[in-house]
C-alpha positions as CSV (number, residue, x, y, z in Angstrom):
1,M,88.8,-23.0,133.4
2,K,87.6,-21.8,136.7
3,F,84.6,-23.3,138.5
4,D,81.8,-22.4,140.9
5,S,81.0,-24.5,143.9
6,S,77.1,-23.5,142.9
7,A,77.3,-24.5,139.9
8,P,75.6,-28.3,139.1
9,V,76.7,-31.2,138.2
10,G,76.2,-32.8,135.0
11,V,75.3,-36.4,134.4
12,F,74.7,-38.3,131.2
13,D,73.5,-41.9,129.7
14,S,72.1,-42.9,126.9
15,G,68.9,-43.0,128.6
16,V,67.1,-43.7,131.9
17,G,69.8,-46.1,133.4
18,G,71.8,-43.2,134.7
19,L,69.3,-42.3,137.2
20,S,70.3,-45.4,139.0
21,V,73.8,-43.3,139.4
22,L,71.9,-40.1,139.9
23,Q,69.8,-41.6,143.0
24,H,72.7,-42.3,144.6
25,I,74.5,-39.0,144.3
26,H,70.9,-37.1,145.0
27,Q,71.3,-39.0,148.3
28,A,75.0,-38.3,149.0
29,L,74.7,-34.7,148.0
30,P,71.1,-33.0,148.7
31,H,72.1,-29.6,148.0
32,E,74.0,-29.8,144.7
33,K,71.8,-28.8,141.5
34,L,72.2,-31.4,139.1
35,V,71.2,-31.7,135.3
36,Y,70.7,-34.7,133.7
37,V,71.0,-35.5,129.9
38,A,69.3,-38.6,128.8
39,D,70.4,-39.3,125.1
40,S,67.5,-41.4,124.2
41,S,67.3,-40.5,120.5
42,F,71.0,-42.5,119.9
43,A,70.4,-45.4,122.4
44,P,70.9,-47.9,123.2
45,Y,74.8,-47.4,123.1
46,G,75.6,-50.7,123.6
47,D,75.6,-51.7,120.0
48,K,77.1,-48.5,118.4
49,T,80.6,-48.5,117.5
50,S,83.2,-46.8,120.0
51,H,84.0,-43.9,117.7
52,E,80.1,-42.8,117.7
53,I,79.5,-43.2,121.5
54,L,82.8,-41.0,121.9
55,K,81.3,-38.4,119.1
56,R,78.0,-38.5,121.4
57,S,80.1,-37.9,124.7
58,I,81.8,-35.2,123.8
59,A,78.8,-33.3,122.4
60,I,76.4,-34.2,125.5
61,T,79.6,-32.7,127.4
62,D,79.9,-29.5,125.6
63,F,76.5,-29.0,125.8
64,L,76.7,-29.4,129.8
65,L,79.5,-27.1,129.7
66,S,77.2,-24.6,128.2
67,Q,74.9,-25.5,131.2
68,D,78.0,-24.0,133.5
69,I,78.5,-27.2,134.9
70,K,81.3,-27.9,137.6
71,A,81.8,-31.8,137.0
72,V,80.5,-34.5,134.9
73,V,79.3,-37.7,135.4
74,V,79.1,-40.3,132.7
75,A,76.6,-42.6,134.2
76,C,77.0,-45.2,131.6
77,N,78.9,-47.9,131.8
78,T,79.7,-48.6,127.8
79,A,80.2,-44.5,127.4
80,T,83.1,-45.0,130.3
81,A,84.7,-47.9,128.6
82,A,84.6,-46.1,125.1
83,A,85.1,-42.3,125.9
84,I,86.7,-41.8,129.6
85,S,89.9,-41.5,129.1
86,H,89.4,-39.3,125.7
87,M,87.6,-36.8,127.6
88,R,89.9,-36.3,130.7
89,Q,92.3,-35.6,128.0
90,L,90.1,-32.9,126.4
91,Y,88.4,-31.3,129.3
92,P,92.0,-31.4,131.6
93,D,90.6,-29.1,134.1
94,L,86.8,-30.9,134.7
95,I,86.2,-33.3,137.2
96,V,85.1,-36.3,135.0
97,V,83.6,-39.4,137.0
98,G,83.4,-42.5,134.7
99,I,81.5,-45.8,135.9
100,E,83.7,-48.7,136.7
101,P,82.5,-52.0,135.4
102,G,82.7,-53.5,139.7
103,L,84.6,-56.0,138.7
104,K,87.0,-55.5,141.5
105,P,84.4,-55.3,143.9
106,A,82.9,-58.5,142.8
107,A,86.3,-60.1,142.9
108,L,86.8,-59.2,146.3
109,L,83.1,-60.5,147.5
110,S,83.4,-63.6,145.4
111,K,84.0,-67.2,147.8
112,T,83.6,-69.1,144.8
113,K,86.2,-67.5,142.6
114,K,83.5,-67.1,140.2
115,V,82.2,-64.0,139.2
116,G,79.0,-63.6,136.6
117,V,78.9,-60.3,134.7
118,L,75.8,-58.9,133.1
119,A,76.9,-56.1,130.3
120,T,76.0,-54.6,126.8
121,L,78.0,-56.2,124.0
122,S,79.9,-53.2,123.9
123,T,81.1,-53.0,127.3
124,I,82.3,-56.7,127.5
125,Q,84.0,-56.0,124.1
126,S,86.0,-52.7,125.4
127,D,89.4,-52.6,125.6
128,K,89.3,-51.3,129.0
129,Y,86.7,-54.5,130.2
130,Q,88.9,-56.9,129.2
131,R,92.2,-55.4,130.5
132,L,90.5,-55.5,133.8
133,R,89.4,-58.8,133.4
134,V,92.5,-60.2,132.7
135,Q,94.5,-58.0,135.3
136,L,92.0,-59.2,138.1
137,N,92.3,-63.0,136.8
138,E,95.9,-62.8,137.3
139,E,96.0,-60.9,140.5
140,T,93.0,-62.9,142.2
141,G,92.1,-65.7,140.6
142,V,88.6,-65.1,139.9
143,E,87.0,-66.1,136.8
144,F,85.0,-63.8,135.4
145,F,82.0,-65.3,133.1
146,S,80.8,-62.5,130.9
147,Q,76.9,-62.6,129.4
148,A,75.9,-59.8,127.0
149,C,72.8,-58.9,127.4
150,V,71.3,-57.8,124.2
151,G,67.8,-56.2,124.0
152,L,67.8,-55.8,127.8
153,V,68.3,-52.0,128.0
154,E,65.5,-51.3,125.0
155,Q,62.8,-52.8,127.5
156,I,64.0,-50.9,130.4
157,E,63.9,-48.0,128.3
158,K,60.3,-48.4,127.9
159,K,57.7,-46.1,130.4
160,E,56.5,-49.3,131.8
161,V,58.7,-52.4,132.1
162,D,57.3,-55.2,130.6
163,A,57.3,-58.1,133.3
164,D,57.2,-60.7,130.8
165,Q,59.9,-59.4,128.5
166,I,62.4,-58.8,131.2
167,R,61.6,-62.4,132.5
168,S,62.0,-63.8,129.0
169,L,65.6,-62.0,128.7
170,L,66.7,-63.0,131.8
171,Q,65.5,-66.7,131.3
172,H,68.2,-66.7,128.4
173,Y,70.9,-64.5,130.1
174,L,71.1,-65.9,133.8
175,P,70.9,-69.9,133.3
176,P,74.8,-70.1,131.9
177,L,76.0,-67.9,134.5
178,L,74.4,-69.9,137.4
179,N,75.4,-72.9,136.2
180,A,78.8,-71.6,136.4
181,K,78.3,-71.6,139.7
182,V,78.9,-67.9,140.2
183,D,78.3,-66.6,143.7
184,T,78.9,-62.9,142.6
185,L,76.6,-60.9,139.7
186,V,77.7,-57.6,138.6
187,L,75.4,-55.1,137.0
188,G,77.5,-54.1,134.4
189,C,75.1,-51.2,133.0
190,T,73.5,-48.8,135.3
191,H,69.9,-49.7,133.6
192,Y,70.6,-53.2,135.1
193,P,69.8,-51.9,139.0
194,F,66.3,-51.1,137.8
195,V,65.6,-54.9,137.2
196,A,67.5,-56.3,140.1
197,D,64.1,-57.7,141.8
198,F,63.4,-59.7,138.2
199,I,66.8,-61.1,138.4
200,H,66.5,-61.9,142.5
201,E,63.2,-63.6,141.5
202,F,64.9,-65.6,138.4
203,I,67.5,-66.8,140.8
204,S,65.5,-67.9,143.7
205,A,63.7,-70.0,141.4
206,Y,67.1,-71.3,139.6
207,T,68.8,-72.4,142.7
208,D,68.4,-73.4,146.4
209,D,71.3,-71.3,147.0
210,S,70.0,-67.7,145.7
211,K,71.1,-66.0,149.2
212,L,74.6,-66.9,148.5
213,I,74.6,-64.6,145.3
214,R,75.4,-61.2,145.9
215,L,74.4,-58.3,143.0
216,V,76.9,-55.5,142.5
217,D,75.5,-52.1,141.7
218,T,78.6,-49.5,141.7
219,G,76.1,-46.3,141.7
220,K,76.8,-45.6,145.5
221,A,81.0,-45.9,144.5
222,V,80.8,-43.5,141.8
223,A,78.4,-41.1,144.3
224,T,81.2,-41.3,147.0
225,R,84.0,-40.9,144.5
226,L,82.0,-37.3,143.0
227,Q,81.9,-36.3,146.5
228,H,85.7,-36.5,147.5
229,L,86.7,-34.8,144.2
230,L,84.5,-32.2,144.5
231,A,85.3,-31.3,148.3
232,D,89.1,-31.9,147.2
233,R,88.5,-28.9,145.1
234,L,86.4,-27.4,147.4
235,L,83.4,-27.2,145.2
236,I,80.9,-28.4,147.7
237,T,78.2,-26.0,147.7
238,S,77.7,-24.0,150.6
239,E,74.0,-23.3,149.5
240,S,71.1,-25.2,151.6
241,G,67.6,-26.5,150.3
242,T,66.7,-29.1,147.7
243,P,67.4,-27.6,144.8
244,A,65.6,-28.6,141.4
245,I,66.9,-31.0,138.8
246,T,67.0,-30.0,135.2
247,A,66.8,-32.8,132.8
248,Y,66.9,-33.3,129.0
249,T,65.8,-36.0,126.8
250,G,66.4,-36.8,123.2
251,G,63.4,-39.0,123.8
252,N,59.7,-38.9,125.6
253,S,60.0,-36.3,127.8
254,E,56.9,-38.3,129.7
255,T,58.9,-41.3,130.0
256,L,61.5,-39.7,131.8
257,K,59.4,-37.9,133.9
258,H,58.1,-41.2,134.9
259,A,61.2,-42.9,135.6
260,F,62.3,-39.8,137.7
261,T,59.2,-39.7,140.0
262,E,58.2,-43.6,140.0
263,W,61.9,-45.6,139.8
264,I,63.9,-43.0,141.8
265,H,60.8,-41.2,143.5
266,I,61.7,-37.3,142.6
267,P,58.8,-35.1,143.4
268,E,57.6,-34.0,139.9
269,E,57.5,-30.2,141.6
270,Q,61.3,-30.7,141.6
271,L,61.7,-31.3,138.2
272,S,62.4,-29.3,134.9
273,I,62.2,-31.7,132.2
274,S,63.2,-30.4,128.5
275,T,63.8,-31.7,125.1
276,F,67.6,-32.4,124.2
277,L,68.3,-32.3,120.4
278,I,72.1,-32.5,119.0
């Protein structure tokens, strides 16, 4: 399979969460064409089986390949855990970049050797996550406290984030981690950076040491990895200017447009949004 440097990069997630990754990609590679798929009709991935998530990931990647992409970014922790190894076997010539859970950088940052992880239940229960957690614990002595945030993705997927509902969920999920004296929190789902302000607000109200607790968001590392892989294959575009971003959604196009324009500040005139049905 031969790829063209002028071809777009495909990015997908169960919904709007992957925009937290696309934002970093757009900043690092501003001249690249991007095609984004929000699989909102199947969201959230966090309560689906690994087999179901794998089937969706393959279907979406096949759709993106029909758009002549040169690389695909799985901008979802849950889908990465369930599907990334199978995807790399199925598409050996395609650049496939996934989301790492963020445990390794968090372990390096932690002074207390206690790290909290906010993630979906699917991510926490995945073999990939559990293997990495055990490996890093043995190598570094860092203890990881995992918290499945059921319902948080669904709230973030709404067009207008309901502050009261977000705060209510965080009041349930954050105290066990803060009581364990973690000094680092991994945002183990690409949706969660969009409520980072709420997390900081809760930590500040809950503990006197709020400034000592750092949040780990791996979106920037994904963009850097993609940039290196494209450069290695001479696939960085030589075209200049700011290309339009093409987006597809299985849900409400207005919801996705709102997330693009209000959350990551992509001008509406740079967007083309269509319905995605498979």
